[in-house]
C-alpha positions as CSV (number, residue, x, y, z in Angstrom):
1,X,27.8,-11.6,-14.6
2,X,24.3,-11.2,-14.7
3,X,22.8,-8.4,-12.8
4,X,19.9,-8.8,-9.7
5,X,16.2,-8.7,-10.7
6,X,14.8,-5.2,-10.8
7,X,11.5,-5.5,-8.5
8,X,9.2,-2.5,-8.5
9,X,7.5,-2.1,-5.5
10,X,3.8,-0.7,-6.1
11,X,1.6,0.9,-3.8
12,X,-2.0,0.8,-4.9
13,X,-3.7,3.4,-2.6
14,X,-3.5,7.0,-2.1
15,X,-5.8,7.9,0.6
16,X,-4.8,10.3,3.2
17,X,-4.7,8.0,6.3
18,X,-4.1,4.7,4.4
19,X,-2.9,1.5,5.5
20,X,-1.4,0.3,2.8
21,X,1.9,1.9,3.9
22,X,1.9,-0.5,6.9
23,X,1.6,-3.5,4.5
24,X,4.2,-2.4,2.1
25,X,6.6,-2.2,4.8
26,X,5.8,-5.5,5.9
27,X,6.3,-6.4,2.2
28,X,9.4,-4.6,1.7
29,X,10.8,-6.3,4.6
30,X,10.3,-9.4,3.4
31,X,11.6,-9.1,-0.1
32,X,14.6,-8.0,1.4
33,X,14.4,-10.9,3.5
34,X,13.9,-13.2,0.4
35,X,17.0,-11.6,-1.2
36,X,17.8,-11.6,-5.2
37,X,15.6,-8.0,-5.7
38,X,17.0,-5.0,-6.2
39,X,13.7,-2.8,-4.6
40,X,12.2,0.2,-6.7
41,X,9.1,1.5,-4.6
42,X,6.7,3.2,-6.5
43,X,4.0,5.2,-4.6
44,X,1.3,6.9,-6.6
45,X,1.6,9.6,-4.1
46,X,4.6,10.8,-5.7
47,X,2.8,11.1,-9.4
48,X,0.5,13.3,-11.6
49,X,-1.9,10.7,-11.9
50,X,-5.3,12.5,-11.6
51,X,-6.6,10.6,-14.1
52,X,-6.3,13.9,-16.3
53,X,-2.7,14.1,-18.2
54,X,-1.7,17.6,-18.7
55,X,0.9,18.4,-21.0
56,X,3.3,20.0,-17.9
57,X,2.8,16.1,-16.5
58,X,4.6,14.8,-19.0
59,X,8.1,14.9,-18.0
60,X,7.3,13.3,-14.8
61,X,5.2,10.7,-16.1
62,X,8.0,9.9,-18.4
63,X,10.3,9.2,-15.3
64,X,7.4,6.8,-13.8
65,X,7.9,5.2,-17.1
66,X,11.5,5.1,-17.2
67,X,11.3,3.4,-14.0
68,X,8.6,0.7,-14.6
69,X,10.5,-0.3,-18.1
70,X,13.5,-1.0,-16.0
71,X,11.7,-3.6,-13.9
72,X,12.0,-7.4,-14.0
73,X,8.8,-7.8,-12.4
74,X,6.0,-5.9,-9.9
75,X,4.6,-6.5,-6.5
76,X,1.6,-4.2,-6.2
77,X,0.3,-3.6,-2.9
78,X,-3.7,-3.0,-3.2
79,X,-6.4,-2.4,-1.2
80,X,-9.8,-4.0,-1.9
81,X,-12.3,-0.7,-2.0
82,X,-15.8,-1.3,-2.5
83,X,-15.2,-4.8,-3.9
84,X,-12.5,-3.2,-6.6
85,X,-9.1,-1.9,-6.9
86,X,-8.1,2.1,-6.1
87,X,-8.5,4.4,-9.0
88,X,-5.2,5.6,-8.1
89,X,-4.2,2.3,-8.9
90,X,-5.9,2.4,-12.7
91,X,-4.2,5.6,-12.9
92,X,-0.6,4.6,-12.1
93,X,-1.1,1.3,-14.5
94,X,-2.8,3.5,-17.4
95,X,-0.2,5.6,-17.2
96,X,2.1,3.5,-18.9
97,X,1.5,0.8,-21.9
98,X,4.8,-0.9,-23.0
99,X,6.5,-1.1,-19.8
100,X,4.3,-3.9,-18.3
101,X,5.0,-6.4,-21.4
102,X,6.4,-9.8,-21.1
103,X,6.4,-9.2,-17.3
104,X,5.4,-10.9,-14.1
105,X,3.1,-9.5,-11.7
106,X,2.5,-10.8,-7.4
107,X,0.0,-9.3,-5.5
108,X,-0.3,-8.7,-1.7
109,X,-3.8,-7.7,-1.1
110,X,-5.5,-6.8,2.1
111,X,-8.9,-5.7,2.5
112,X,-12.2,-6.9,5.1
113,X,-13.6,-10.5,4.9
114,X,-12.3,-11.0,1.4
115,X,-8.6,-9.9,2.0
116,X,-8.4,-7.6,-1.3
117,X,-9.1,-10.8,-3.6
118,X,-11.9,-9.5,-5.5
119,X,-9.2,-6.4,-6.1
120,X,-7.1,-9.2,-7.1
121,X,-9.3,-10.7,-9.6
122,X,-9.9,-7.4,-11.1
123,X,-6.7,-6.2,-12.2
124,X,-5.6,-9.8,-13.6
125,X,-7.5,-9.0,-16.7
126,X,-6.1,-5.4,-16.4
127,X,-2.5,-7.0,-16.4
128,X,-3.5,-9.3,-19.2
129,X,-4.9,-6.9,-21.4
130,X,-1.7,-5.3,-20.7
131,X,0.3,-8.1,-21.9
132,X,1.8,-9.3,-18.6
133,X,1.6,-12.6,-16.6
134,X,0.2,-12.3,-13.5
135,X,1.0,-15.0,-10.8
136,X,-1.5,-17.2,-9.1
137,X,0.2,-17.5,-5.7
138,X,-0.3,-14.0,-3.7
139,X,-0.6,-12.9,-0.4
140,X,-3.8,-11.8,1.1
141,X,-4.5,-10.1,4.5
142,X,-8.1,-10.7,5.8
143,X,-8.9,-7.5,7.9
144,X,-5.2,-6.7,8.1
145,X,-5.9,-3.7,10.0
146,X,-6.3,-6.6,13.0
147,X,-3.7,-8.6,12.6
148,X,-0.5,-5.7,12.4
149,X,0.6,-4.9,15.9
150,X,1.9,-1.1,16.3
151,X,5.3,-2.1,15.3
152,X,4.1,-2.7,11.8
153,X,4.5,-6.5,12.3
154,X,2.3,-9.5,11.9
155,X,1.0,-10.7,15.4
156,X,0.9,-14.2,13.9
157,X,3.0,-13.9,11.0
158,X,3.3,-18.0,10.3
159,X,0.4,-18.0,7.0
160,X,1.2,-14.7,5.6
161,X,5.4,-15.2,5.8
162,X,4.6,-18.9,4.0
163,X,2.7,-17.1,1.4
164,X,5.3,-14.4,0.7
165,X,8.4,-16.6,1.1
166,X,6.2,-18.7,-2.1
167,X,4.6,-15.9,-3.9
168,X,8.7,-14.3,-3.9
169,X,10.2,-17.5,-5.5
170,X,7.8,-17.8,-7.9
171,X,7.7,-14.0,-9.2
172,X,11.8,-14.6,-9.3
173,X,11.2,-17.5,-11.3
174,X,9.1,-15.8,-13.6
175,X,10.9,-12.6,-13.7
176,X,14.4,-14.6,-14.8
177,X,12.4,-16.5,-17.2
178,X,10.9,-14.1,-19.0
179,X,14.0,-11.5,-18.2
180,X,15.7,-14.1,-20.5
181,X,13.1,-14.7,-23.5
182,X,12.7,-10.9,-23.6
183,X,16.9,-10.8,-24.0
184,X,16.6,-13.6,-26.6
185,X,13.6,-11.8,-28.4
186,X,12.0,-8.6,-28.0
187,X,8.4,-9.5,-27.3
188,X,7.5,-6.5,-30.1
189,X,9.5,-9.1,-32.2
190,X,7.1,-12.1,-31.3
191,X,4.0,-10.7,-33.5
């Protein structure tokens, strides 16, 4: 029997009072509802990711690498800060190299008028360099802080729920396909 897909749900913000928690909780509930994934939630607040890596941090960073390596796919929850993605997310991505290879990456973004799309476009370039496969389908939440009620649910959820359903279906497809491909031939053996 094949084991379920392992999904790393990655929070992209480390700001105090961040809205990322609200969006990540919503996304996680949607993933659970979709089914088919074991979720490993990865938060930059849990790791020494200042941009300067000390030898004393290496053991903790190795744990991060192992968790990312175990993932079959990634769902990145990112805000858009000043037309880009947050430094904490960049530090998390740059702390590792190999665990991203030949794995799919999907995005849930939020921000002001663009809903975080500029952050996603920049992340596509970064993940491409890491040999990851980014999905075209995504969820972007324009003025997200206005869209969520105090209960953490969307006030008008139809469009976002449909976008998430499509994103998760495609993420699942790519995660299965690439897991099978990595099993048949390790990515490193391809070139």
